[in-house]
C-alpha positions in Angstrom: 17.5 8.6 11.1 13.9 9.5 11.7 12.4 12.9 12.2 12.3 13.8 16.0 8.7 15.1 15.7 5.3 14.2 14.3 4.3 14.9 10.8 1.3 14.4 8.6 1.1 12.5 5.3 1.7 15.2 2.6 3.8 17.4 4.7 7.1 18.3 3.0 9.3 16.8 5.7 7.1 13.7 5.8 7.5 13.2 2.1 11.2 13.7 2.2 11.7 11.4 5.1 9.8 8.6 3.3 12.2 9.0 0.4 15.2 8.9 2.7 14.0 5.5 4.2 13.5 4.1 0.7 17.0 5.2 -0.5 18.6 3.8 2.6 16.8 0.4 2.2 18.0 0.2 -1.4 21.5 0.9 -0.2 21.2 -1.9 2.3 20.3 -4.3 -0.4 23.4 -3.2 -2.4 25.7 -3.4 0.6 24.4 -6.9 1.5 25.0 -8.1 -2.1 21.4 -9.1 -2.7 19.1 -8.1 -5.6 19.8 -7.0 -9.1 22.6 -4.5 -8.8 21.9 -2.6 -12.0 18.2 -2.5 -11.3 18.8 -1.3 -7.7 21.1 1.5 -8.8 18.6 2.5 -11.6 15.9 2.9 -8.9 18.3 4.8 -6.7 19.3 7.1 -9.6 15.7 7.7 -10.6 14.6 8.5 -7.0 17.6 10.7 -6.3 17.1 12.7 -9.5 13.5 13.5 -8.7 14.3 14.1 -5.1 17.1 16.6 -5.8 15.1 18.4 -8.4 12.1 18.8 -6.1 14.3 20.0 -3.2 15.9 22.5 -5.4 12.6 23.8 -6.6 10.8 23.8 -3.2 13.0 23.1 -0.1 16.0 25.3 -0.8 14.0 28.4 -1.8 11.9 27.9 1.4 15.1 27.7 3.5 16.4 30.9 1.9 13.1 32.7 2.7 13.5 32.0 6.4 17.1 33.3 6.4 18.9 30.0 6.0 20.4 30.8 2.6 23.7 29.2 3.6 22.0 25.9 4.4 20.3 26.1 1.0 23.6 26.6 -0.8 25.2 23.8 1.2 22.4 21.5 0.1 22.7 22.5 -3.5 26.4 21.9 -3.4 25.9 18.4 -2.0 23.4 17.7 -4.7 25.9 18.6 -7.4 28.5 16.2 -6.1 25.9 13.4 -5.8 24.6 14.1 -9.3 28.0 13.7 -10.8 28.3 10.3 -9.0 24.9 9.3 -10.4 26.1 10.1 -13.9 29.1 7.9 -13.5 26.9 5.1 -12.2 24.6 5.4 -15.2 27.5 4.8 -17.6 29.5 2.2 -15.6 29.0 -1.5 -15.4 28.1 -3.1 -12.0 31.1 -4.8 -10.5 33.6 -2.6 -12.2 36.0 -0.6 -10.1 34.6 2.7 -11.4 31.0 1.6 -10.6 31.7 0.3 -7.1 33.9 3.3 -6.1 31.2 5.7 -7.3 28.5 3.7 -5.5 30.4 3.8 -2.2 30.9 7.5 -2.4 27.2 8.0 -3.3 26.0 5.9 -0.3 28.2 7.9 2.1 27.2 11.2 0.6 23.5 10.5 0.6 23.5 9.3 4.2 25.4 12.4 5.2 22.9 14.5 3.3 20.0 12.7 5.0 21.4 13.3 8.5 21.9 17.0 7.8 18.4 17.4 6.5 16.6 15.5 9.2 18.6 16.9 12.1 18.9 20.5 10.9 17.2 21.7 7.7 13.7 20.2 8.0 13.2 20.9 11.8 14.3 24.5 11.3 11.9 25.0 8.4 9.0 23.6 10.3 9.7 25.8 13.3 9.9 28.8 11.1 6.8 28.3 8.9 4.5 26.0 10.9 2.6 22.8 10.2 0.1 24.2 7.8 2.7 25.7 5.5 4.6 22.4 5.5 1.5 20.8 4.0 1.4 23.4 1.2 5.1 23.0 0.6 4.5 19.3 0.3 1.9 19.8 -2.5 4.4 21.9 -4.4 7.1 19.3 -3.8 5.0 16.5 -5.3 4.1 18.7 -8.3 7.9 19.4 -8.8 8.6 15.7 -8.8 5.9 15.2 -11.4 7.8 17.2 -14.1 11.4 16.5 -13.0 13.9 14.8 -15.4 14.4 11.1 -14.7 18.2 11.4 -14.6 20.7 13.7 -12.9 22.0 16.7 -14.8 24.8 18.3 -12.9 25.5 20.9 -15.6 22.1 22.5 -15.3 22.2 25.8 -13.5 20.7 25.8 -10.0 18.3 28.7 -10.7 16.9 31.0 -13.4 15.2 30.8 -16.8 18.0 28.9 -18.4 17.5 26.2 -15.8 13.9 25.7 -16.8 14.8 25.5 -20.5 17.6 23.0 -20.0 15.5 20.9 -17.7 12.6 20.7 -20.2 15.0 19.4 -22.9 16.7 17.1 -20.5 13.4 15.6 -19.4 12.3 14.8 -22.9 15.6 13.1 -23.7 15.5 11.2 -20.4 12.2 9.7 -21.4 13.5 8.6 -24.8 16.6 7.1 -23.3 14.7 5.3 -20.6 12.3 3.9 -23.1 15.0 2.7 -25.5 17.2 1.2 -22.7 14.3 -0.4 -20.9 15.2 1.5 -17.7 11.6 2.7 -17.3 10.4 -0.9 -17.1 12.1 -1.6 -13.8 11.2 1.5 -11.8 8.0 0.0 -10.2 9.2 -3.5 -9.5 10.9 -5.1 -6.5 14.7 -5.3 -7.1 15.7 -6.9 -3.8 15.5 -10.6 -4.9 13.5 -11.2 -1.7 10.4 -12.4 -3.6 9.9 -15.9 -5.0 10.0 -16.5 -8.7 6.3 -16.3 -9.4 5.8 -13.1 -7.3 8.8 -11.5 -9.0 7.4 -12.2 -12.4 4.1 -10.5 -11.5 5.8 -7.4 -10.3 8.2 -7.3 -13.3 5.2 -7.6 -15.6 3.3 -4.9 -13.7 6.2 -2.5 -13.8 6.3 -2.8 -17.6 2.6 -1.9 -17.8 2.4 1.1 -15.6 3.4 4.7 -16.5 5.5 5.3 -13.4 5.4 4.6 -9.7 2.0 5.4 -8.5 3.1 7.9 -5.9 4.6 10.1 -8.6 1.4 10.4 -10.5 -1.6 12.5 -10.1 -4.7 10.8 -8.7 -6.3 10.8 -12.2 -3.3 9.2 -13.7 -3.0 6.6 -11.0 -6.6 5.5 -11.5 -5.9 4.8 -15.1 -3.0 2.5 -14.4 -3.1 -1.3 -14.6 -3.4 -3.2 -11.4 -1.7 -6.5 -10.3 -4.8 -8.2 -11.6 -4.0 -6.8 -15.1 -0.4 -8.1 -14.7 -1.7 -11.6 -13.9 -3.9 -11.5 -17.0 -0.8 -10.5 -19.1 1.1 -13.5 -17.7 -1.7 -15.9 -18.5 -1.7 -14.5 -22.1 2.0 -14.9 -22.4 1.8 -18.5 -21.2 -1.1 -19.3 -23.6 -3.4 -20.0 -20.7 -7.1 -19.1 -20.4 -7.9 -15.7 -19.1 -11.6 -16.3 -18.3 -12.5 -15.5 -14.7 -13.1 -18.4 -12.4 -16.7 -19.6 -12.9 -19.3 -19.0 -10.2 -23.0 -19.4 -10.2 -23.6 -15.8 -10.9 -22.1 -12.3 -10.3 -24.4 -9.3 -10.5 -24.5 -5.8 -9.1 -27.3 -4.6 -6.9 -28.1 -1.2 -5.5 -28.5 -0.7 -1.8 -29.2 2.5 0.1 -26.1 4.2 1.7 -25.4 7.2 3.9 -24.3 9.2 0.9 -26.7 7.9 -1.7 -27.2 4.5 -3.4 -24.3 2.1 -3.2 -23.4 -0.6 -5.8 -22.8 -4.0 -4.2 -21.6 -7.0 -6.2 -23.2 -10.3 -5.2 -21.5 -13.6 -6.2 -23.5 -16.8 -5.8 -22.1 -20.4 -5.8 -22.6 -22.9 -8.6 -25.5 -25.2 -8.1 -27.0 -23.3 -5.2 -30.2 -25.0 -4.0 -33.2 -23.3 -2.3 -31.5 -23.9 1.1 -29.9 -20.7 2.5 -26.1 -20.7 2.5 -23.6 -18.7 4.5 -22.6 -15.2 3.4 -19.2 -13.5 3.3 -18.9 -9.7 3.0 -15.6 -9.0 1.3 -14.2 -5.4 1.2 -11.7 -4.6 -1.5 -8.5 -2.6 -1.0 -6.9 0.4 -2.8 -5.9 2.9 -0.1 -9.4 4.4 -0.1 -8.5 6.1 -3.4 -7.9 3.5 -6.1 -9.4 0.3 -7.6 -12.8 -1.2 -7.8 -14.5 -4.5 -7.4 -13.3 -5.4 -10.9 -9.7 -5.4 -9.6 -10.6 -7.7 -6.7 -13.0 -9.9 -8.7 -10.7 -13.0 -8.5 -10.6 -12.8 -4.7 -14.4 -12.9 -4.5 -14.8 -15.7 -7.0 -12.2 -17.8 -5.2 -14.0 -17.4 -1.9 -17.4 -18.4 -3.4 -16.0 -21.6 -4.8 -13.9 -22.5 -1.7 -16.6 -21.8 0.9 -19.8 -22.5 -0.9 -21.0 -19.1 0.5 -22.5 -16.1 -1.2 -19.9 -13.3 -1.4 -21.1 -9.7 -1.2 -18.6 -6.9 -2.0 -19.5 -3.2 -1.6 -18.2 -0.5 -4.0 -17.7 2.2 -1.4 -17.1 5.9 -2.0 -13.5 6.9 -2.8 -11.3 9.8 -1.6 -10.5 12.6 -2.1 -13.9 13.2 -3.6 -15.3 11.5 -0.4 -12.8 11.7 2.4 -12.8 9.7 5.6 -15.2 8.4 7.0 -17.3 8.0 3.8 -15.9 4.6 2.9 -16.2 3.3 6.5 -19.8 4.5 6.6 -20.6 2.7 3.4 -19.1 -0.6 4.5 -21.0 -0.5 7.8 -24.2 0.4 6.0 -23.7 -2.5 3.6 -23.3 -4.9 6.5 -26.4 -3.7 8.2 -28.3 -4.0 4.9 -27.0 -7.5 4.6 -28.3 -8.5 8.0 -31.9 -7.7 6.9 -31.6 -8.8 3.3 -29.4 -11.9 3.3 -32.5 -14.1 3.1 -33.6 -12.4 -0.1 -30.2 -13.2 -1.7 -30.5 -16.9 -0.7 -28.3 -16.4 2.3 -28.4 -17.3 6.0 -28.4 -14.1 8.1 -27.2 -16.1 11.1 -24.1 -17.2 9.2 -22.4 -14.0 8.0 -18.6 -13.5 8.0 -16.6 -10.4 7.0 -13.2 -9.8 5.6 -11.1 -7.7 3.2 -7.7 -6.8 1.8 -5.5 -3.8 2.8 -7.7 -0.9 3.7 -10.7 -3.2 3.0 -9.4 -5.3 6.0 -9.2 -2.1 8.0 -12.9 -1.3 7.3 -13.9 -4.9 8.0 -12.3 -4.8 11.4 -13.7 -1.3 12.1 -17.2 -2.6 11.2 -16.9 -5.4 13.8 -15.8 -2.9 16.4 -18.6 -0.6 15.6 -21.2 -3.4 15.7 -19.9 -4.6 19.0 -20.1 -1.1 20.5 -23.6 -0.6 19.2 -24.7 -4.0 20.6 -25.6 -5.3 17.2 -25.1 -8.9 15.8 -21.5 -9.6 15.0 -20.2 -11.7 12.1 -19.3 -15.3 13.0 -15.8 -14.7 11.7 -13.5 -12.1 10.2 -10.5 -12.4 7.8 -8.0 -9.6 7.4 -5.5 -9.9 4.5 -2.5 -7.5 4.7 -4.5 -5.2 7.0 -3.9 -1.6 7.8 -4.6 -1.3 11.5 -3.0 2.1 12.3 -2.3 5.3 10.5 1.1 5.5 12.2 4.2 4.4 10.4 4.3 1.4 12.7 6.9 -1.3 13.3 10.0 -2.8 11.7 8.2 -3.6 8.4 7.8 0.1 7.7 11.6 0.2 7.3 12.3 -3.3 6.1 9.8 -3.2 3.3 10.0 0.6 2.7 11.1 -0.1 -0.9 8.6 -3.0 -1.6 6.1 -3.0 -4.4 3.3 -2.5 -5.2 2.9 -0.8 -1.8 5.9 1.1 -0.6 6.2 3.6 2.2 5.8 6.8 0.0 2.7 5.3 -1.7 1.1 4.6 1.6 1.6 8.3 2.6 0.3 9.4 -0.8 -2.9 7.4 -0.3 -3.4 8.7 3.2 -2.7 12.3 2.0 -5.7 11.9 -0.4 -7.9 9.9 1.9 -7.7 12.4 4.8 -7.3 15.6 2.9 -8.9 18.4 5.0 -9.7 16.0 7.9 -6.2 15.1 9.1 -7.4 15.1 12.7 -9.3 12.0 11.8 -6.1 10.0 11.4 -6.5 9.1 15.1 -10.2 8.2 14.7 -10.8 4.8 16.3 -12.5 3.6 13.1 -9.2 3.7 11.2 -6.5 3.8 13.9 -7.4 0.5 15.5 -4.2 -0.4 17.5 -4.9 2.0 20.4 -8.3 0.4 21.1 -8.6 -1.0 24.6 -8.8 -4.7 25.6 -12.4 -4.1 26.7 -13.2 -2.7 23.2 -11.8 -5.8 21.5 -13.1 -8.5 23.8 -15.8 -10.6 22.3 -14.9 -9.9 18.6 -15.3 -12.9 16.3 -12.6 -15.5 15.6 -10.1 -13.8 13.3 -7.6 -14.9 10.7 -4.9 -12.4 9.8 -2.8 -13.0 6.7 0.4 -11.0 6.2 3.4 -11.1 3.9 7.0 -10.4 4.6 7.4 -7.8 1.7 4.7 -5.5 2.9 5.1 -2.3 5.0 1.9 -3.3 6.8 3.1 -6.6 8.1 4.1 -5.4 11.6 0.8 -3.8 12.3 -1.0 -6.9 11.1 1.0 -9.0 13.6 0.4 -6.5 16.4 -3.3 -6.5 15.8 -3.3 -10.3 16.1 -1.4 -10.0 19.4 -3.8 -7.4 20.8 -6.8 -9.5 19.8 -5.3 -12.5 21.6 -4.6 -10.3 24.7 -8.4 -9.5 24.7 -9.3 -13.2 24.6 -10.3 -13.2 20.9 -9.5 -16.4 19.0 -6.9 -14.9 16.6 -4.5 -16.6 14.2 -1.8 -15.0 12.1 -0.4 -16.6 9.0 2.6 -15.0 7.2 3.5 -15.8 3.6 7.2 -15.4 2.7 8.5 -14.2 -0.6 5.3 -12.4 -1.7 4.0 -8.9 -1.7 1.0 -6.8 -0.6 -2.1 -7.4 -2.6 -1.1 -10.9 -3.5 -4.3 -12.7 -2.4 -6.3 -12.6 -5.6 -3.5 -13.8 -7.8 -3.9 -17.5 -7.4 -4.0 -18.1 -11.2 -0.3 -17.2 -11.4 0.9 -17.4 -7.8 0.8 -20.7 -5.8 1.0 -19.0 -2.4 -2.1 -17.0 -3.2 -3.9 -20.2 -3.9 -2.6 -21.6 -0.6 -3.8 -18.4 1.2 -7.2 -18.7 -0.3 -7.5 -22.3 1.0 -6.4 -21.1 4.4 -9.0 -18.4 4.5 -11.7 -20.7 3.2 -10.9 -23.2 5.9 -11.2 -20.6 8.6 -14.6 -19.4 7.2 -16.0 -22.9 6.8 -15.0 -23.8 10.4 -16.7 -20.7 11.7 -19.8 -21.4 9.7 -20.0 -24.9 11.1 -19.5 -23.7 14.7 -22.0 -20.8 14.5 -23.8 -19.5 16.5 -21.6 -20.8 19.4 -18.4 -19.5 17.8 -18.2 -16.5 20.2 -18.0 -15.0 22.7 -14.6 -16.7 23.2 -15.0 -20.1 24.7 -11.5 -20.8 25.8 -10.5 -23.0 22.9 -6.7 -23.1 22.4 -5.2 -20.5 20.0 -2.9 -21.5 17.1 0.4 -19.6 17.3 1.4 -17.5 14.2 2.9 -19.6 11.4 5.1 -18.6 8.5 4.7 -20.2 5.1 7.5 -20.1 2.6 
């Protein structure tokens, strides 16, 4: 099911619906017989335990306050039955009659519970309290998940002081049990077996490094967690391979003026650069507007320098929620405009500048091109969008098919947007971030574009759709999809062959654009390559 009305990231019903989609996707893996059965059930058990606890702390009291006490009691009763099944699953072996019988009952029970909540409980609550209160309830819901026990405890009372005492003790014991059993090591990985061997190893390693799934952490906690780049370094150490960064001519930070104050911009130069000016690539890192820095995407920039022979410039834009939308977009646009007038001083050729990025960095790269076009300013000779976010809507089949994927799953995407647009939720439809609704006229004349997607990424569908809309506007657009890998894969070439292949594909697109400039656009009628799938 899906909610029959619009919600905002951070609203109680939005958060709960995201969790419903993830649970159902994990069930589909189990029903199809794919994935690690124990790991999948451990993820279901963990997610359902936190979900039930937070609903009991927030949703059901809210229902009681609007006169729906009977609905609240019905929900609590269903939770108790589901918790007992989860306890059985925790102690039974996958494949045993006890395990499979309990799992089948759990799947049926959870799906019934989801239908009831999305058809009746959540719409009734929204009608009674209004959209603003659903946002406040969402904040309380996330806070409740933050201190919830990691396992189900059906003997804990549903309310009262004794409940709090018992839950506190249970939460401590759950952490000990999970650490000893290794269960905590699998909660942030992809258990579907839909990834290739190298990608799976990266996510398994990353899952052992992080405290918990990002969307369950506070922003401060999440910013202290390792990234996939850290997981790659750990794999290199395990294999006894060098961990030194890929060598380039130089990598140094410079300060440039920005709309909110000085910006730090990292400039990478190629080895053996002569006095002749070389092309320039502005590369914008990802992180959902809230997380990560240039350090986490350093490998992407170094790879592009060496595979294109260009200077690579990467802006360290302002982060949300300290600086909500459109702060980051403004910083990226300001950096590009600065680059147009300062490329020569860096040893670059201002007539041969390309732009690209990863995740929300790709969103800002695309938005920059659209803003430059609208303002009648010089456009890049090419753009590259890797795993791009092109709409704030939960768009397309991949939002369901990859709802449980890692490192970016559906709840984490909502968590990032909740922080990025806090207090400015009307900006979710701003054309600088919500690109898909842009008109054909608004897209016509944009530079040749390469879009790179993966099949285990909630953003895959919107990347494909952006390519189709560019093509419809006469833009030379190419889409390449990599199978068996995840969002944020591009910089992991040291441990992931498909990342190395993608880097070569991107570099080829950029080199061809540099060679063709300045006649690369407006579109000259050259034939388009149809989307291709790799691996």
